[in-house]
N, CA, C and O atoms as a DFTB+ gen file, in Angstrom:
504 C
 N C O
     1  1       0.628      -1.245      -0.074
     2  2      -0.136       0.338       0.037
     3  2       0.713       1.150       0.142
     4  3       0.306       2.279      -0.131
     5  1       2.134       1.068       0.529
     6  2       2.616       2.318       0.610
     7  2       3.482       2.749      -0.569
     8  3       3.518       3.891      -1.025
     9  1       4.164       1.715      -0.999
    10  2       4.473       1.498      -1.958
    11  2       3.421       2.036      -3.531
    12  3       3.727       2.871      -4.381
    13  1       2.812       1.620      -3.483
    14  2       1.722       2.446      -4.264
    15  2       1.672       3.804      -3.819
    16  3       2.052       4.671      -4.606
    17  1       1.351       4.056      -2.929
    18  2       1.579       5.859      -3.093
    19  2       2.224       6.213      -2.963
    20  3       1.975       7.344      -2.547
    21  1       3.758       5.936      -3.066
    22  2       4.589       6.251      -3.162
    23  2       5.253       6.488      -4.410
    24  3       5.781       7.542      -4.764
    25  1       5.161       5.190      -5.173
    26  2       4.677       5.142      -7.084
    27  2       3.678       6.503      -7.202
    28  3       4.166       7.512      -7.710
    29  1       2.667       6.518      -6.860
    30  2       1.862       6.998      -7.130
    31  2       2.031       8.645      -7.313
    32  3       1.647       9.289      -8.289
    33  1       2.780       9.227      -5.990
    34  2       3.037      10.165      -5.580
    35  2       4.171      10.894      -6.907
    36  3       4.026      12.010      -7.405
    37  1       5.067      10.072      -7.184
    38  2       6.430       9.912      -7.884
    39  2       5.861      10.057      -9.405
    40  3       6.294      10.843     -10.247
    41  1       5.023       9.325      -9.534
    42  2       4.387       9.516     -11.472
    43  2       3.932      10.651     -11.570
    44  3       4.386      11.386     -12.447
    45  1       2.996      11.070     -10.770
    46  2       2.348      12.446     -10.331
    47  2       3.159      13.921     -10.445
    48  3       3.025      14.981     -11.055
    49  1       4.089      13.311      -9.465
    50  2       4.976      14.482      -9.030
    51  2       5.731      14.774     -10.751
    52  3       5.691      15.921     -11.198
    53  1       6.065      14.189     -11.182
    54  2       6.862      13.957     -12.664
    55  2       6.357      14.522     -13.930
    56  3       6.906      15.081     -14.879
    57  1       4.820      14.118     -13.575
    58  2       3.815      14.840     -14.878
    59  2       4.084      16.459     -14.791
    60  3       4.379      17.214     -15.717
    61  1       3.834      16.861     -12.963
    62  2       3.766      18.226     -12.628
    63  2       4.831      18.991     -12.985
    64  3       4.860      20.222     -12.997
    65  1       5.791      18.169     -13.305
    66  2       7.265      18.828     -13.663
    67  2       6.978      19.197     -14.749
    68  3       6.864      20.388     -15.038
    69  1       6.766      18.006     -15.749
    70  2       6.717      17.965     -16.940
    71  2       6.055      19.175     -17.612
    72  3       6.628      19.925     -18.403
    73  1       4.368      19.311     -17.073
    74  2       3.703      20.028     -17.141
    75  2       4.323      21.854     -16.541
    76  3       3.579      22.754     -16.931
    77  1       5.482      22.287     -15.737
    78  2       5.759      22.951     -15.421
    79  2       6.677      23.532     -16.108
    80  3       6.706      24.762     -16.056
    81  1       7.665      22.829     -16.926
    82  2       8.796      22.964     -17.560
    83  2       8.572      24.014     -18.549
    84  3       9.390      24.933     -18.496
    85  1       7.723      24.093     -19.379
    86  2       7.471      25.444     -20.572
    87  2       7.466      26.740     -19.477
    88  3       8.190      27.702     -19.732
    89  1       6.726      26.739     -18.387
    90  2       7.038      27.920     -17.355
    91  2       7.785      28.536     -17.387
    92  3       7.850      29.706     -17.767
    93  1       8.942      27.467     -16.755
    94  2      10.266      27.311     -15.928
    95  2      10.992      28.274     -17.342
    96  3      11.446      29.414     -17.443
    97  1      10.831      27.297     -18.144
    98  2      12.085      27.919     -19.227
    99  2      11.845      28.956     -20.060
   100  3      12.673      29.631     -20.671
   101  1      10.630      29.048     -20.049
   102  2      10.075      30.883     -21.192
   103  2       9.979      31.822     -19.707
   104  3       9.698      33.004     -19.908
   105  1      10.116      31.553     -18.724
   106  2       9.378      32.483     -17.865
   107  2       8.239      33.029     -17.862
   108  3       8.041      34.211     -17.583
   109  1       7.487      32.304     -18.137
   110  2       6.034      32.444     -17.896
   111  2       5.758      32.272     -16.550
   112  3       6.497      31.662     -15.777
   113  1       4.636      32.832     -16.235
   114  2       4.264      32.740     -14.734
   115  2       4.246      31.199     -13.856
   116  3       3.324      30.397     -13.702
   117  1       5.526      31.178     -13.418
   118  2       5.667      29.659     -13.065
   119  2       5.212      30.072     -11.431
   120  3       5.844      29.301     -10.709
   121  1       4.681      30.645     -10.906
   122  2       4.154      31.361      -9.797
   123  2       2.548      30.521      -9.683
   124  3       2.169      29.706      -8.842
   125  1       1.990      30.961     -10.613
   126  2       0.020      30.516     -10.802
   127  2       0.086      28.978     -11.275
   128  3      -0.838      28.184     -11.097
   129  1       1.843      28.534     -12.176
   130  2       1.425      26.710     -12.271
   131  2       1.974      26.320     -10.674
   132  3       1.421      25.339     -10.176
   133  1       2.834      26.895      -9.990
   134  2       2.676      25.888      -8.736
   135  2       1.252      26.386      -7.952
   136  3       0.746      25.524      -7.233
   137  1       0.641      27.546      -8.015
   138  2      -0.629      27.275      -7.346
   139  2      -1.738      26.295      -8.017
   140  3      -2.519      25.584      -7.386
   141  1      -1.672      26.373      -8.999
   142  2      -2.553      25.312      -9.868
   143  2      -2.312      23.962      -9.277
   144  3      -3.035      23.199      -8.637
   145  1      -0.737      23.885      -9.798
   146  2      -0.282      22.257      -8.910
   147  2      -0.763      22.181      -7.364
   148  3      -1.395      21.201      -6.970
   149  1      -0.483      23.109      -6.625
   150  2      -0.896      23.169      -5.189
   151  2      -2.137      22.805      -4.772
   152  3      -2.215      21.912      -3.928
   153  1      -3.320      23.417      -5.278
   154  2      -4.590      23.510      -5.203
   155  2      -5.378      22.285      -6.105
   156  3      -6.592      22.178      -5.934
   157  1      -4.715      21.389      -7.036
   158  2      -5.149      20.269      -7.716
   159  2      -4.591      18.831      -6.553
   160  3      -5.150      17.741      -6.435
   161  1      -3.534      19.248      -5.944
   162  2      -2.769      18.484      -4.660
   163  2      -3.847      18.346      -3.398
   164  3      -4.317      17.307      -2.934
   165  1      -4.098      19.775      -2.972
   166  2      -5.290      19.984      -2.252
   167  2      -6.358      18.919      -2.938
   168  3      -6.563      17.856      -2.352
   169  1      -6.869      19.139      -3.878
   170  2      -7.829      18.468      -4.195
   171  2      -8.016      17.183      -3.706
   172  3      -8.718      16.738      -2.797
   173  1      -6.860      16.425      -4.883
   174  2      -6.584      15.105      -4.553
   175  2      -6.651      14.693      -2.717
   176  3      -7.481      13.854      -2.366
   177  1      -5.849      15.264      -1.792
   178  2      -5.925      15.083      -0.777
   179  2      -7.125      14.855      -0.215
   180  3      -7.384      13.729       0.209
   181  1      -8.031      15.881      -0.126
   182  2      -9.411      15.828       0.483
   183  2     -10.152      14.916      -0.024
   184  3     -10.890      14.391       0.809
   185  1     -10.288      14.311      -1.632
   186  2     -10.886      13.113      -1.670
   187  2     -10.341      11.784      -1.565
   188  3     -10.965      10.724      -1.617
   189  1      -9.052      11.971      -1.405
   190  2      -8.533      11.118      -0.661
   191  2      -8.997      10.159       0.999
   192  3      -9.090       8.971       1.310
   193  1      -9.229      11.805       1.879
   194  2      -9.374      11.789       3.387
   195  2     -10.995      11.569       3.148
   196  3     -11.458      11.163       4.214
   197  1     -12.243      11.709       1.940
   198  2     -13.167      11.492       2.088
   199  2     -13.299       9.749       1.505
   200  3     -14.297       9.029       1.510
   201  1     -12.605       9.598       1.271
   202  2     -12.752       7.836       0.654
   203  2     -12.388       6.934       2.045
   204  3     -12.949       5.857       2.247
   205  1     -11.278       7.558       3.080
   206  2     -10.855       6.966       3.932
   207  2     -11.933       7.350       5.507
   208  3     -11.791       6.784       6.591
   209  1     -12.741       8.210       5.255
   210  2     -13.401       8.590       6.372
   211  2     -15.090       7.088       5.850
   212  3     -15.668       6.346       6.645
   213  1     -15.278       7.190       4.656
   214  2     -16.137       6.165       4.088
   215  2     -16.051       5.218       4.179
   216  3     -17.005       4.457       4.338
   217  1     -14.405       4.755       4.091
   218  2     -14.099       3.055       4.421
   219  2     -13.900       3.234       5.744
   220  3     -14.343       2.206       6.256
   221  1     -13.492       3.937       6.590
   222  2     -13.835       3.912       8.013
   223  2     -14.837       3.296       8.473
   224  3     -14.622       2.354       9.236
   225  1     -16.179       3.654       8.139
   226  2     -17.222       3.369       8.578
   227  2     -17.904       4.256       9.536
   228  3     -19.010       3.960       9.988
   229  1     -17.152       5.558       9.926
   230  2     -17.551       6.439      11.012
   231  2     -18.830       7.430      10.488
   232  3     -19.503       8.199      11.175
   233  1     -18.920       7.181       9.218
   234  2     -20.869       8.041       8.814
   235  2     -21.674       6.713       8.643
   236  3     -22.819       6.818       8.203
   237  1     -21.328       5.830       8.861
   238  2     -22.792       4.356       8.963
   239  2     -23.879       4.751       9.408
   240  3     -24.959       4.802       8.819
   241  1     -23.523       5.161      10.892
   242  2     -24.527       5.177      11.615
   243  2     -25.570       6.547      11.165
   244  3     -26.797       6.451      11.122
   245  1     -24.787       7.834      10.844
   246  2     -25.377       9.064      10.243
   247  2     -26.022       8.521       8.830
   248  3     -27.160       8.884       8.535
   249  1     -25.350       7.729       8.041
   250  2     -26.301       7.834       6.546
   251  2     -27.110       6.492       6.795
   252  3     -27.933       6.266       5.908
   253  1     -27.046       5.493       7.881
   254  2     -28.399       4.647       8.198
   255  2     -29.292       5.244       8.537
   256  3     -30.408       4.981       8.089
   257  1     -29.041       6.494       9.668
   258  2     -30.381       7.485       9.982
   259  2     -30.698       8.026       8.978
   260  3     -31.853       8.306       9.298
   261  1     -30.570       8.469       7.828
   262  2     -31.057       8.842       6.725
   263  2     -31.655       8.090       5.601
   264  3     -32.472       8.586       4.825
   265  1     -31.261       6.990       5.547
   266  2     -32.034       5.466       5.251
   267  2     -33.202       5.754       5.627
   268  3     -34.006       6.377       4.933
   269  1     -33.427       5.305       6.830
   270  2     -34.633       5.295       7.830
   271  2     -35.686       6.460       7.592
   272  3     -36.887       6.222       7.719
   273  1     -35.269       7.596       7.279
   274  2     -35.945       8.620       7.561
   275  2     -36.790       8.579       6.094
   276  3     -38.014       8.503       5.994
   277  1     -35.868       8.646       5.043
   278  2     -36.450       8.310       3.441
   279  2     -37.447       7.556       3.497
   280  3     -38.515       7.973       3.049
   281  1     -37.333       5.975       4.181
   282  2     -38.352       5.102       4.094
   283  2     -39.609       5.179       4.752
   284  3     -40.490       4.320       4.774
   285  1     -39.595       6.663       5.459
   286  2     -41.055       7.215       6.466
   287  2     -41.406       7.785       5.410
   288  3     -42.547       7.362       5.225
   289  1     -41.080       8.685       4.349
   290  2     -41.692       9.445       3.038
   291  2     -41.774       8.744       2.192
   292  3     -42.891       8.899       1.697
   293  1     -40.831       7.470       1.308
   294  2     -40.854       7.318       0.509
   295  2     -41.262       5.422      -0.002
   296  3     -40.378       4.567       0.059
   297  1     -42.286       5.186      -0.332
   298  2     -42.607       4.020      -0.186
   299  2     -41.876       3.233      -1.201
   300  3     -41.680       3.625      -2.352
   301  1     -41.449       2.000      -0.674
   302  2     -40.580       1.104      -1.616
   303  2     -41.828       0.008      -1.681
   304  3     -42.827      -0.147      -0.978
   305  1     -41.315      -0.673      -2.841
   306  2     -42.308      -2.207      -2.952
   307  2     -41.619      -3.373      -2.687
   308  3     -40.407      -3.415      -2.895
   309  1     -42.131      -4.183      -2.322
   310  2     -41.277      -5.986      -1.621
   311  2     -40.308      -6.310      -2.107
   312  3     -39.249      -6.562      -1.531
   313  1     -40.576      -6.357      -3.448
   314  2     -39.318      -6.456      -4.590
   315  2     -38.004      -6.212      -4.513
   316  3     -36.933      -6.818      -4.525
   317  1     -38.689      -4.485      -4.382
   318  2     -37.041      -3.406      -4.470
   319  2     -36.399      -3.968      -2.946
   320  3     -35.185      -3.917      -2.750
   321  1     -37.151      -4.393      -2.120
   322  2     -36.698      -4.412      -0.601
   323  2     -36.128      -5.260      -0.593
   324  3     -34.945      -5.212      -0.256
   325  1     -36.777      -6.489      -0.990
   326  2     -35.764      -7.991      -0.984
   327  2     -34.740      -7.675      -1.997
   328  3     -34.376      -8.824      -2.244
   329  1     -33.955      -6.853      -2.826
   330  2     -33.227      -6.706      -3.810
   331  2     -32.214      -6.125      -3.208
   332  3     -31.021      -6.379      -3.376
   333  1     -32.899      -4.986      -2.181
   334  2     -32.027      -4.504      -1.588
   335  2     -31.300      -5.166      -0.471
   336  3     -30.078      -5.068      -0.358
   337  1     -31.946      -5.748       0.242
   338  2     -31.536      -7.023       0.964
   339  2     -30.417      -8.122       0.396
   340  3     -29.544      -8.526       1.165
   341  1     -30.482      -8.582      -0.967
   342  2     -29.974      -9.005      -0.850
   343  2     -28.687      -8.692      -1.525
   344  3     -27.857      -9.595      -1.627
   345  1     -28.395      -7.340      -2.063
   346  2     -27.039      -6.470      -2.342
   347  2     -26.506      -6.329      -0.951
   348  3     -25.290      -6.480      -0.843
   349  1     -27.293      -6.026       0.301
   350  2     -26.285      -5.956       0.909
   351  2     -26.021      -7.003       2.133
   352  3     -25.559      -6.707       3.235
   353  1     -26.374      -8.141       1.737
   354  2     -25.746      -9.347       2.399
   355  2     -24.894     -10.157       1.301
   356  3     -24.546     -11.305       1.578
   357  1     -24.505      -9.513      -0.102
   358  2     -23.696      -9.996      -0.854
   359  2     -21.914     -10.035      -0.743
   360  3     -21.243      -9.068      -1.103
   361  1     -21.407     -11.082      -0.288
   362  2     -20.100     -10.733       0.139
   363  2     -19.065     -10.410      -1.031
   364  3     -18.076      -9.731      -0.757
   365  1     -19.206     -10.739      -1.938
   366  2     -18.190     -10.367      -3.016
   367  2     -18.274      -9.131      -3.439
   368  3     -17.275      -8.442      -3.646
   369  1     -19.726      -8.644      -3.645
   370  2     -19.695      -6.971      -3.649
   371  2     -19.499      -6.285      -2.765
   372  3     -19.316      -5.094      -3.019
   373  1     -19.454      -6.745      -1.358
   374  2     -18.726      -6.121      -0.579
   375  2     -17.299      -5.937      -0.343
   376  3     -16.770      -4.884       0.013
   377  1     -16.576      -7.330      -0.629
   378  2     -15.372      -7.313      -0.824
   379  2     -15.154      -6.277      -1.697
   380  3     -14.499      -5.263      -1.453
   381  1     -15.785      -6.587      -2.844
   382  2     -15.013      -5.330      -3.916
   383  2     -15.267      -3.742      -4.090
   384  3     -14.830      -2.798      -4.748
   385  1     -16.263      -4.030      -3.076
   386  2     -16.691      -2.138      -2.568
   387  2     -15.270      -1.901      -1.827
   388  3     -14.395      -1.191      -2.323
   389  1     -15.125      -2.604      -0.528
   390  2     -13.857      -2.317      -0.142
   391  2     -12.566      -2.611      -0.690
   392  3     -11.668      -2.360       0.115
   393  1     -12.256      -2.966      -1.564
   394  2     -11.342      -3.234      -2.372
   395  2     -11.024      -2.031      -3.172
   396  3      -9.852      -1.718      -3.381
   397  1     -12.011      -1.351      -3.624
   398  2     -12.473      -0.018      -4.496
   399  2     -11.873       0.775      -3.872
   400  3     -10.730       1.133      -4.153
   401  1     -12.507       1.165      -2.962
   402  2     -12.647       2.334      -1.676
   403  2     -11.146       2.401      -1.322
   404  3     -10.532       3.468      -1.317
   405  1     -10.526       1.085      -0.995
   406  2      -8.906       1.156      -0.858
   407  2      -7.847       2.040      -1.610
   408  3      -6.990       2.886      -1.358
   409  1      -8.456       1.284      -2.804
   410  2      -7.472       1.513      -3.956
   411  2      -7.456       3.028      -4.276
   412  3      -6.435       3.709      -4.369
   413  1      -9.105       3.587      -4.477
   414  2      -8.838       5.114      -4.666
   415  2      -8.747       5.889      -3.894
   416  3      -8.724       7.067      -4.251
   417  1      -8.640       5.481      -2.265
   418  2      -7.809       6.315      -1.416
   419  2      -6.304       6.701      -1.566
   420  3      -5.787       7.815      -1.487
   421  1      -5.658       5.303      -1.836
   422  2      -4.365       5.538      -1.917
   423  2      -4.057       6.494      -3.252
   424  3      -3.244       7.418      -3.230
   425  1      -4.873       6.099      -4.454
   426  2      -4.422       6.759      -5.417
   427  2      -4.510       7.985      -5.572
   428  3      -3.472       8.554      -5.909
   429  1      -5.673       8.759      -5.400
   430  2      -6.152       9.733      -4.911
   431  2      -5.219      10.548      -4.256
   432  3      -4.758      11.497      -4.890
   433  1      -4.790      10.314      -2.892
   434  2      -4.131      10.552      -2.082
   435  2      -2.733      10.595      -2.435
   436  3      -2.415      11.459      -1.618
   437  1      -1.626      10.312      -3.049
   438  2      -1.024      10.008      -3.703
   439  2      -0.880      10.741      -4.592
   440  3       0.147      11.388      -4.386
   441  1      -1.460      11.088      -5.726
   442  2      -1.712      12.191      -6.635
   443  2      -1.671      13.545      -6.290
   444  3      -1.025      14.467      -6.786
   445  1      -2.683      13.509      -5.103
   446  2      -2.595      14.995      -4.145
   447  2      -1.287      15.257      -3.749
   448  3      -0.697      16.313      -3.977
   449  1      -0.733      14.081      -3.023
   450  2       0.862      14.305      -2.293
   451  2       1.579      14.783      -3.255
   452  3       2.130      15.869      -3.073
   453  1       1.782      13.914      -4.813
   454  2       2.793      14.263      -5.524
   455  2       2.798      15.870      -6.042
   456  3       3.754      16.631      -6.185
   457  1       1.399      16.082      -6.261
   458  2       1.141      17.432      -6.775
   459  2       1.779      18.312      -5.940
   460  3       2.759      18.903      -6.392
   461  1       1.356      18.562      -4.594
   462  2       1.924      19.467      -3.746
   463  2       3.392      18.827      -3.294
   464  3       3.807      19.455      -2.320
   465  1       3.904      18.233      -3.522
   466  2       5.439      18.307      -3.171
   467  2       6.073      18.633      -4.680
   468  3       7.301      18.718      -4.709
   469  1       5.419      18.808      -5.826
   470  2       5.843      19.482      -6.920
   471  2       5.801      20.613      -6.806
   472  3       6.744      21.378      -7.006
   473  1       4.274      21.024      -6.335
   474  2       4.194      22.476      -6.337
   475  2       5.477      23.425      -5.110
   476  3       5.937      24.566      -5.162
   477  1       5.632      22.561      -4.360
   478  2       6.779      23.216      -3.155
   479  2       8.284      23.347      -3.646
   480  3       9.282      24.036      -3.437
   481  1       7.772      22.065      -4.577
   482  2       9.797      22.472      -5.339
   483  2       9.617      23.344      -6.070
   484  3      10.603      24.067      -6.204
   485  1       8.285      23.766      -6.943
   486  2       8.552      24.927      -8.096
   487  2       8.856      26.173      -7.443
   488  3       9.744      26.927      -7.841
   489  1       7.832      26.482      -6.043
   490  2       7.897      27.428      -5.490
   491  2       9.218      28.043      -5.015
   492  3       9.602      29.210      -5.084
   493  1       9.999      26.611      -4.358
   494  2      11.530      26.853      -4.107
   495  2      12.604      27.347      -5.170
   496  3      13.524      28.156      -5.052
   497  1      12.111      26.471      -6.402
   498  2      12.576      27.136      -8.087
   499  2      12.646      28.889      -7.717
   500  3      13.599      29.576      -7.350
   501  1      11.747      29.113      -7.887
   502  2      11.267      30.604      -8.344
   503  2      11.395      31.534      -7.159
   504  3      11.087      32.721      -7.269
């Protein structure tokens, strides 16, 4: 997991430098480029944090409460309730969701960290 995070950060940081190279070589606004890369990196880290909170189950009770309130106002057919129950009890689907959240968390956090690192280096250069 750490290896994927580091590798993603390295690849995205390198792509960030490739994006910023024309701005550095030709004297264009490298401060605006560094700010853009920092903003995109911050966005990636925030999205990774959202995936982490969803994966940890911190909001599960809160979201179940909203689902219970929704059931009071919106009627569901018996077939739809049975299908929802079947999907909730499906282990392979649950494992796939857990794996997908874990991978998305690592890759978005890695991309965000790589872009933030790239922007900090660009700020140091200029």
